[in-house]
N, C-alpha and C positions, 0 to 999 in steps of 0.2 A: 504494499499500499502505499503513497503518496505521504510526504508529510502535510499536505494542503488535505489530503483526505481523513487521516488520524485527527488532525485539527477541528475539523468539522466534527467528526464523531464525537471527540472529547467537549466540544459547545454543545451539542445535543445532548449529552449524556449530564452537564453542567448544569443544564437550562431545566432539565427533569429532576434534577436532584431539588435546586432551588426550587421549583414549584410544590415538591412533594413534603418538602421542610417547611415550605413558608407558605402553602397556599389557602390554609384554613384562612377560616373568616368568620369570627362572629357578629352576630345582628342582634343591636339592644329593642328591634321586635319580637324577637322570640321572645324574649322575657315580659312582654308588657302586660300580661294580665297572671303573672306569677307573684306569690307572697313568698314571706312578707314583704312590701314594700319598701325599698329603699328610699329614703328620704334626707338628701344628701345634708340638708339645715340644720332637721333635728337629731340626727347622728353623730355629725361632727360638731354637735356643741357640748362644754365641758370636756372632762377627763378619758382618757383613751389608753389604752395598752397596746403593745403591737408586739408580734415575733415573725422573724423571716429570716428566708434562706436566699441566694443570691446563685444561679448555676450559670458554668458556663456553656455553650451552643451544644457541647456533648451532653450536658447534663450532670458534670462534676460539681459537686456543690465547694462555691469558692469562698465563701462569705456566709456566717451567721451572726444576726443582730436582734434586739430587743427595743424597743422602743417607746418615748412616752410622748403624749400626743393631745394638746390643749385646744379645744376650737370654741370661738367668740362668735356670738351673731349679732349687730346692730342692724335692723331690719333685712336688705337683701347685701351687704356687705360683710364678709366674715373673715376672723384671720384666724391661723391653723398655725400654731407651734408644734412643731415634730424635736425630736430629740433621738437620734438613732444611738445604741452602743453598740460595737462590733465588739466579737468575740475575740478579736488580734488584740484588742485597748482603743479601737480608733474612737472616736467623738464625731458626729455632723448633725449639725444643727440648719435648719430650714424653716424659714417662716413663709405663709402663702396667704395673699390676700386673695378670695374668691368673691366673686360678684355675681350676684343670681341675675340674669337679665332679665326680661318682660317677657319671651320667650320660653322659658323655663329651662334652655340651657345656662351651661355657667362659662366664664373665665375666670384665668388665676395668670396670679405675677406673683414671682419669687425670684430671689439671687438667683444669676445663672440660666435661668430659662431664656432661651431664645424665645425672642417677641413675647409671645404668652402662648397660657395652656386654655384647651377648651375642653367643654365635658356636657353631657349629656347624663339625665337616669329616664330608664321607664321599667317600671314595676321592680321587681328585684335586683336588677341590676342597673348600673352606671359605667361608661367610658369615660377615660381625663385623658390627652394627648399631649406629649410638650417635646419639644429637644432641648437639649442641655448638651454643653460641652463637657466632657468627662476623663479628663487625666487619666494616661495608661502606660505606663512603663516611662516617662519622659516627656512624652507629645500629648497630643491633645486630640480627642476623635471626638466629632458631633454626633449625636444619639438620637436616636426618638424611642422617647416611650409612650407605649399603648396599655395604659392602663384598665383593665375590667374588673370590678366590683362585685359583688356577690351578697345579700342582705340573707343573712342567716337568722334561725329559733336565736333564742340567748343575747343576743344583743354584741352578733359574730356578722364579723364582714370577712370575706375570703376575698382577698385581691391576688391576680395575676398580671402581672408586667412584661411585657415583651421588649425587650430592647433590640432596636433595628438601627444597622447602617447599609446604606443601599437597599432596605427593603428586604434585607435579611438577617433573622432573628440572630442573634450573636449573644447573649444572654436573656435568660426568664429569671425574676423575683416572684416569690410569693411569700404573701402576707398575710397573717393574721391576725385582726384588729376588734378588739373589745373594750366596748363601751362600759365605765367602771363606777 
């Protein structure tokens, strides 16, 4: 076989692999009638605790963390203060300003977030998306966060975040949040 033909097959194989590993799409409308209903303003008011893991693209757990979260709302403006304590000793703080829009969607701002975050809730689920520059081994990579939250019973939310670069999932974060 010629090099050109081998390159062509390699591109086809790589494209198929990308489609298979990143082709799953989640839809808010699938959850519109599901209970318990997720009310962002109500849930993210007061004190919350969270526990999570970060996995690389192979599924290997690369970090574990605990977090304290506090939310306070005034009308449709909310402040969400997060403190993450990683098991390796690192601590990360982030403060979000979240605004509920008249159409029921949300926008948010936090240090490091490129432009703004946007989100929407429907039924038992919510989706929150933003891009952030993440330092990795001395360089910076712009990563898109695609966060999906599902309201569970007993004041628990399960959050799955898909971290993408060029549309390809490079890491995933799983977080369990519990209202205190």
